[in-house]
C-alpha positions in Angstrom: -55.2 -12.2 18.9 -55.5 -8.5 18.3 -54.4 -8.9 14.7 -56.9 -11.6 14.1 -59.7 -9.7 15.8 -59.1 -6.4 14.0 -58.9 -8.1 10.6 -62.2 -9.9 11.0 -63.8 -6.9 12.7 -63.2 -4.9 9.5 -64.8 -7.6 7.5 -67.7 -7.9 9.9 -68.4 -4.2 9.5 -68.1 -4.1 5.7 -68.9 -7.6 4.2 -72.3 -7.0 2.6 -73.7 -9.4 0.0 -74.1 -12.8 1.5 -71.9 -15.9 1.9 -70.5 -15.9 -1.6 -69.4 -12.3 -1.3 -67.9 -13.0 2.1 -65.7 -15.8 0.6 -64.5 -13.3 -1.9 -63.6 -10.8 0.7 -61.8 -13.4 2.8 -59.7 -14.4 -0.2 -58.7 -10.9 -0.9 -57.8 -10.2 2.7 -56.1 -13.4 3.8 -54.7 -14.9 0.7 -53.7 -11.9 -1.4 -53.2 -9.1 1.1 -52.1 -10.7 4.4 -50.8 -14.0 2.9 -51.9 -16.0 5.9 -52.5 -19.0 3.8 -52.0 -20.2 0.2 -54.5 -20.3 -2.6 -54.7 -24.1 -2.5 -55.2 -24.1 1.3 -57.9 -21.5 1.1 -59.7 -23.5 -1.7 -59.5 -26.6 0.5 -61.1 -24.7 3.5 -63.9 -23.5 1.2 -64.5 -27.0 0.0 -64.7 -28.4 3.5 -67.1 -25.7 4.7 -69.4 -26.3 1.7 -69.4 -30.0 2.7 -70.4 -29.3 6.3 -73.8 -28.1 7.5 -73.9 -24.6 8.8 -72.9 -21.1 7.6 -70.1 -21.7 5.1 -68.5 -18.2 5.3 -68.4 -18.2 9.1 -66.9 -21.6 9.1 -64.2 -20.5 6.7 -63.5 -17.6 9.1 -63.4 -19.9 12.1 -60.9 -22.2 10.2 -58.7 -19.3 9.2 -58.6 -18.1 12.8 -57.8 -21.7 13.9 -54.9 -21.8 11.4 -53.5 -18.4 12.5 -54.0 -18.5 16.3 -55.3 -21.9 17.5 -58.6 -22.2 19.2 -58.4 -18.7 20.7 -57.8 -17.4 17.2 -60.9 -19.2 16.0 -63.0 -17.6 18.7 -61.5 -14.2 18.0 -62.3 -14.5 14.3 -65.9 -15.6 14.9 -66.6 -12.9 17.5 -65.2 -10.1 15.4 -67.0 -11.2 12.2 -70.3 -11.9 13.9 -70.8 -9.2 16.5 -71.5 -6.2 14.2 -74.5 -7.7 12.5 -75.7 -9.4 15.7 -75.7 -6.1 17.6 -77.5 -4.3 14.7 -80.2 -7.0 14.6 -80.8 -6.9 18.3 -81.1 -3.2 18.2 -83.6 -3.6 15.3 -85.6 -6.0 17.4 -85.8 -3.5 20.2 -86.7 -0.7 17.7 -89.5 -2.8 16.2 -91.0 -3.3 19.7 -90.7 0.4 20.6 -91.8 1.9 17.3 -94.5 -0.5 16.1 -95.5 -3.1 18.5 -98.4 -4.1 16.2 -96.0 -4.8 13.3 -98.3 -3.3 10.7 -96.1 -0.4 9.6 -95.6 0.1 5.9 -91.8 -0.1 6.2 -92.0 -3.5 7.9 -94.2 -4.8 5.0 -91.6 -3.5 2.6 -89.0 -5.6 4.4 -91.2 -8.7 3.9 -91.5 -7.9 0.2 -87.7 -7.5 0.0 -87.4 -11.0 1.5 -89.4 -12.3 -1.5 -86.9 -10.9 -4.0 -83.8 -12.0 -2.0 -84.9 -15.6 -1.4 -86.0 -15.9 -5.1 -82.5 -14.8 -6.2 -80.9 -17.3 -3.8 -83.1 -20.1 -5.1 -82.2 -19.3 -8.7 -78.5 -19.2 -8.0 -78.6 -22.4 -6.0 -80.8 -24.3 -8.5 -78.4 -23.5 -11.4 -75.5 -25.0 -9.5 -77.1 -27.7 -7.4 -79.8 -29.2 -9.6 -78.1 -29.5 -13.1 -79.8 -32.8 -14.1 -83.1 -34.6 -13.9 -82.3 -36.6 -10.9 -81.4 -33.7 -8.7 -84.2 -31.5 -10.1 -86.7 -34.2 -9.3 -85.1 -34.6 -5.8 -85.6 -30.9 -5.2 -89.3 -31.2 -6.1 -89.7 -34.2 -3.8 -88.0 -32.5 -0.9 -90.2 -29.4 -1.4 -93.3 -31.7 -1.3 -92.1 -33.3 1.9 -91.5 -30.0 3.5 -95.0 -28.7 2.5 -96.8 -31.8 3.7 -94.8 -31.9 6.9 -94.5 -28.2 7.9 -92.2 -28.8 10.9 -88.6 -29.4 11.8 -89.2 -33.1 11.0 -90.2 -32.2 7.5 -86.9 -30.4 7.0 -84.9 -33.3 8.5 -86.8 -35.8 6.3 -86.0 -33.8 3.2 -82.3 -33.7 4.0 -82.2 -37.5 4.8 -84.1 -38.1 1.5 -81.4 -36.2 -0.4 -78.5 -38.1 1.2 -80.1 -41.5 0.5 -81.0 -40.7 -3.1 -77.6 -39.2 -3.6 -75.9 -42.3 -2.3 -77.8 -44.7 -4.6 -78.6 -42.6 -7.7 -75.9 -40.0 -8.1 -72.4 -40.7 -9.4 -69.8 -39.1 -7.1 -66.6 -37.6 -8.4 -63.6 -37.6 -6.1 -61.6 -34.4 -5.7 -58.6 -34.1 -8.0 -56.7 -31.6 -5.9 -54.2 -33.6 -3.9 -52.9 -30.8 -1.6 -52.8 -31.3 2.2 -54.5 -28.8 4.5 -51.9 -27.6 7.0 -54.1 -27.0 10.1 -53.1 -27.6 13.7 -55.8 -30.1 14.7 -54.9 -33.8 15.4 -57.3 -36.7 14.9 -57.8 -37.3 18.7 -59.0 -33.8 19.1 -61.2 -34.1 16.0 -62.8 -37.3 17.4 -63.5 -35.5 20.7 -65.1 -32.5 19.0 -67.3 -34.8 16.9 -68.3 -36.7 20.0 -69.3 -33.5 21.7 -71.3 -32.4 18.7 -73.2 -35.7 18.5 -73.7 -35.9 22.3 -75.3 -32.4 22.3 -77.4 -33.1 19.3 -78.8 -36.3 20.9 -78.6 -35.3 24.6 -80.1 -31.9 24.5 -83.6 -33.0 23.5 -83.5 -35.8 26.1 -82.5 -33.3 28.8 -85.3 -30.9 27.7 -87.8 -33.8 27.9 -86.6 -34.7 31.4 -86.4 -31.2 32.9 -88.9 -29.2 30.9 -86.5 -26.2 31.2 -87.6 -23.5 28.7 -84.1 -22.0 28.3 -82.5 -25.3 27.6 -85.3 -26.1 25.1 -84.5 -22.8 23.3 -80.8 -23.6 23.3 -81.6 -27.1 21.9 -83.8 -25.5 19.1 -81.1 -23.2 17.8 -78.3 -25.8 18.3 -80.3 -28.3 16.2 -80.9 -25.8 13.5 -77.2 -24.9 13.3 -76.5 -28.6 13.0 -78.9 -29.3 10.1 -78.6 -26.3 7.8 -77.1 -27.4 4.5 -76.7 -25.0 1.6 -75.9 -21.6 3.1 -77.5 -18.8 5.1 -80.9 -18.6 3.4 -81.7 -22.2 4.2 -81.9 -21.3 7.9 -85.2 -19.6 7.1 -87.4 -22.8 6.8 -85.8 -24.5 9.7 -86.1 -21.6 12.1 -89.6 -20.8 10.9 -90.7 -24.4 11.6 -89.2 -24.1 15.2 -90.3 -20.7 16.4 -93.4 -19.6 14.4 -96.0 -19.1 15.8 -95.2 -20.6 19.2 -92.4 -18.2 20.1 -92.3 -15.4 17.4 -95.1 -13.8 15.4 -94.9 -14.6 11.7 -94.8 -10.9 10.8 -92.0 -10.2 13.2 -90.1 -13.2 11.8 -90.2 -12.0 8.2 -89.5 -8.4 9.2 -86.3 -9.5 10.9 -85.3 -11.7 8.0 -85.7 -8.7 5.7 -83.6 -6.6 8.0 -80.9 -9.3 8.1 -80.3 -8.7 4.4 -79.4 -5.0 5.1 -76.6 -5.7 7.6 -73.0 -7.0 6.9 -71.8 -10.3 8.2 -73.4 -13.8 8.4 -77.1 -14.3 7.9 -77.1 -16.7 10.9 -77.1 -13.6 13.2 -80.8 -13.7 12.4 -80.8 -15.9 15.5 -79.8 -13.0 17.7 -82.8 -11.0 16.4 -85.2 -13.9 17.2 -83.7 -14.3 20.6 -84.1 -10.6 21.3 -87.8 -10.8 20.2 -88.3 -13.8 22.4 -86.6 -12.6 25.6 -84.3 -9.7 25.2 -80.5 -9.4 24.8 -79.5 -12.2 27.1 -81.7 -14.7 25.2 -80.3 -13.2 22.0 -76.7 -14.0 23.1 -77.7 -17.6 24.0 -79.4 -18.2 20.7 -76.5 -16.8 18.8 -74.0 -19.1 20.6 -76.3 -22.1 20.2 -76.7 -21.7 16.4 -72.9 -21.2 15.8 -71.6 -23.8 18.3 -72.1 -26.8 15.9 -69.9 -24.9 13.4 -67.0 -24.7 15.9 -67.3 -28.4 16.7 -67.7 -29.6 13.2 -64.9 -27.6 11.7 -62.5 -28.7 14.4 -63.8 -32.3 14.3 -63.7 -32.9 10.5 -60.5 -31.0 9.6 -58.1 -33.9 10.5 -60.1 -36.3 8.3 -60.9 -34.0 5.4 -58.1 -34.9 3.1 -59.2 -38.5 3.0 -63.0 -37.8 3.1 -63.0 -35.4 0.2 -61.5 -38.0 -2.2 -64.4 -40.5 -1.5 -66.9 -40.7 -4.3 -69.7 -41.8 -1.9 -69.3 -38.7 0.2 -69.5 -36.5 -2.8 -72.6 -38.3 -4.1 -74.4 -38.0 -0.8 -73.5 -34.3 -0.6 -74.8 -33.7 -4.1 -78.1 -35.3 -3.1 -78.4 -33.2 0.1 -77.6 -30.0 -1.7 -80.4 -30.7 -4.3 -82.8 -31.4 -1.5 -81.8 -28.1 0.1 -83.1 -26.3 -3.0 -86.5 -28.0 -2.5 -86.6 -26.9 1.2 -85.9 -23.4 0.2 -88.6 -23.5 -2.5 -91.1 -24.7 0.2 -90.1 -21.8 2.5 -90.3 -19.4 -0.5 -94.0 -20.3 -0.8 -94.8 -20.3 2.9 -94.1 -18.0 4.7 -92.1 -15.7 2.4 -94.6 -15.4 -0.5 -97.8 -15.8 1.4 -96.9 -13.1 3.9 -95.1 -10.7 1.6 -97.3 -10.7 -1.5 -100.8 -9.7 -0.6 -101.8 -7.6 -3.7 -100.7 -6.4 -7.1 -98.6 -3.6 -5.6 -96.6 -6.0 -3.5 -96.0 -8.2 -6.6 -94.8 -5.2 -8.6 -92.4 -4.1 -5.8 -91.0 -7.6 -5.4 -90.5 -7.9 -9.2 -88.7 -4.6 -9.3 -86.5 -5.6 -6.3 -85.6 -8.8 -8.1 -84.7 -7.0 -11.3 -82.5 -4.6 -9.3 -80.7 -7.6 -7.7 -80.5 -9.9 -10.7 -80.0 -7.5 -13.6 -78.8 -4.3 -11.9 -76.5 -6.2 -9.5 -77.3 -3.8 -6.7 -76.2 -4.9 -3.2 -79.0 -6.6 -1.2 -78.8 -4.1 1.7 -79.6 -1.2 -0.7 -82.5 -3.1 -2.2 -83.9 -3.8 1.3 -83.6 -0.2 2.3 -85.4 0.9 -0.9 -88.2 -1.6 -0.3 -88.7 -0.3 3.2 -89.0 3.2 1.9 -91.4 2.3 -0.8 -93.5 0.3 1.7 -93.7 3.2 4.0 -94.4 6.0 1.6 -95.7 4.5 -1.7 -97.6 1.3 -1.1 -101.3 1.8 -0.2 
């Protein structure tokens, strides 16, 4: 356990650059350097976690910990990889409250402008891969329209369902050609149990909240549901969380400031949940929100692994996933317009800063954390 924890803690402290970069760091550390698993097994883990909803890089880490040390190893891997960024964002939330309770500081506005550039780059990269033809590009536009017309969690769910249905009927799936078997210590009985718990919580938590009216349970349900429905990577958590917590629980400016700060810390972007929890109710609520948003990943990874070898070779599953991924691009486009663009770009100076940040990211290949810091400095000392 100590070996697993120390290996992932190092990555949690140094893994800047988002989920794609995290997967590269994992490969270097666990395939090439430590040789904990083979290249084929690692590729299979990545494929599985791209298929599932939730944070792909964190799920790969959970699976590697599961392979190395069972369920305790999975918990150790997740804890070590997640805690550094979660602690940093909770401290940032307390700092925002202490230094600028009105949230009108120039540096905070710079963070919101940085979020414009970061999300734009994410959309560009995802669109290139996930919407390569007319059907999927049209599906992305349709999902964006649904999300804008229904600016709530139901709009996000409707967009995802639309993607799965259109993918099933209109997209030709291609089964995986890799025939390797994933050597993980999870049997099918355990997998079924984990999937049952996942579904029971997804269905049962809203019912329990409706019957009891418990605010803490309602908050847990909110973050658990978001963690269960996010397809396409960390940035897609933005529209789902925005629909759930803004403006009822978190001020829109505080939401975007925290999202900008999340780009400047290492580790998974889903630790943004810890920031929101700290804004809502302090560090104890932050811990609850963090557990709630990652719990579906534990249950899904453990539940689907025993069936993955058969599922990944099914063309229908591949077709539905292609449709869902295309819809995710549309959901992110809707979030890019509102709230990212509408809150971050208020005049020509903001537009110029956002454009410069995008060029630094896209052309200059600067790490996102550095661009975020630069935008905060410019927002504080340069922008009018």
